[in-house]
N, C-alpha and C positions, 0 to 999 in steps of 0.2 A: 489617552490610552497609548501605550507603547506599541509600535508597529509589530513587534515580535508576537504579540497576542493573537495576531491573525493566524498563527500556526498552533495556537493553543488547542483548537478543535479541529485539527487536520482530518481526523477520522470522519467527521461529519461532512466536510467538503468533498472528500474523496468518495465516500459512500453515496452521497446525493448525486454526484456527477456520474458515477457508475450506474446507479439506478436509472437516471434520466437517459443515459446512452442505451441501456437495455430496452427501455420502453420506446425510445424513438426508433431504434434500428431493428429491434427483434432479431438480432443477428447471433448465430451460434458462437461465433468466435468471441464476441463481447461477453456473452454469458460464461464461456469457458475461462476468459480472463478473470471475471468476477469470482467464479468458483475457486480458481487458483489463488487469487488474492486473499480470499477468506481462509483457504487452507494454509497459506503462508503465515497469516496472523495466528491461527490456531497452533501451528507448528512452533512459532516463536513463544507463545504462551506456555506450551507444554515444556519446551526447553527451559524456560524460566523456572518452572517448578523443579526440574531435575538439577539445574546448575545452582539455583538459589543465590545468585550473586546480588549483593545489596546495591541499592541506588546510592548516588552521591548524598552527602549530608545536606539536610534542608537549610534554607536561608534562615538567618536569625529572625525571631519574632518581630524585631524592630524594623525589618526590611519592608520597603514600600511595595515589594512585589506581590501582586494579587494571586500568584501561582503558589499553591501549597504542595507539599510533597505527596507522592503516591504511596500507598501501603503495599504495593506488589513488589516483586523482585525486578531487577533492572537488566539482567544478562540473559539473552540479547534484547536489544530494543525492538519491540514489536512494530512501532511506527517505522523504524528504519528498515525492517524486514519487508513490510507491506509497501512502503514507498519505492524501495528498490525493486521489488517484484513488478509493480506497475510500470516504473520507468524502463526497466530492462525488457519487459515484455512488449511495451508499446513502441519503443524506439525503432526496432526493425520494420514495423508496419507503416511508418510515416512516409516512406518513399512514394506511396500512391497518392499522397495529398498534394494540392497545388503548390504549397510553400513548405516542403519537407524540412528545410534547414531552420526556418523560423519556428515551425512546430517543435522540432527537436530542441531548439534552444529553450522554448517554453517549458518542455518536459524536464529538461536537465536542470533549469533554473529552479522549478518548483521542487524537484527532488533534492537538490543541494540545499535549498533554503529550509526544507522540511527536516533534513538531517541535522543541519546546523542549529535549528531551533530546539532540538531535543537537548543539546548541550547548553545552549543559552538559557533555556527555561529551567535548567538545573535538574532535569529528569534523568540524564544518563551521562556516563563518561564516554570519552572518545572510543575506548575499547568496546563498550557495550554497543555503541553506534556502529562501529566497524564490524562487529560480530553480527549484528542485525543485517547490515548491508550484504555481508558475505552469505548469510542464510538466504536472504531474498534472491541474490544472484544465482545460487545453486538451485533453489526451487524453481526459478524461472526457466533455467536450462532444462530441467527435468519436465516441467509442464509444457513448454513449447515443443520439446521432443516428442511427447505424447501426441500433441496436436499434429505435428508434421508427419508422424509415422503410422498413426492409426486413423480410421475414418470417424473421428469424433464428430465432425460436422454432419455427416450422414446420419448418425444416430441422434444427435442433439437437435438439429434444426426442425425435423418433423414434430418432436415433442414440443418445442417452443411454439410452432405454428398451431398445433392442436390446442395447447393451453390458451394461447391468444384468442383463437376462434371461439373456444368454450366460454371464456371469461368476458371478452369484449364483443364478440359476435361477428 
C-alpha cells in the first residue's frame, strides 16, 4: 500500500477525532469548532455547485492507482477548506498546551500533508486546493470572530450539559 493512501479517507480521521474530542471534553468551544468545520465543508460544496470547475483528468485505466476519479466538481477543494479551517482555528489555541510548538508542528504537518495529498491523489489542481485553503481561512476568521465577540459559550455550554445529563445521566 502506498503511504499516500493514509490521506484517502481524511474525512473519517478528522470526523472521528472531532467526535472523540467532543465526547471526552463536552466543551462548548470544541462543539463550536465542529459546527464551524461542518459549515465550512458545506460552504465549499455549495461553491462547487455554483462554480462548476472540473476536476483534473482521471488516471489511465492501466494505472496501478487504486484511487478512482470522483464525479463531483473540484473548485474549491472541500478537503482543503475543512483542513484549513481546522488548522487555522486550532493553532491559536495551542499556547495553553504543555508543548505548544510540537503540537503546532503536528497540526501544520497534517494540514500540509492533507492538502498535498489532494493533488497527489489526482483529485484537485493546485488552484482548487488554494481556493479551498483561502475559503477555509476566511471562514475561520469569521467563525472565531463570532466566538470572541459574542457569548457563544454562555449559550452553548448549558445546552451541551443538559443533553449530556439527559442522554448519559
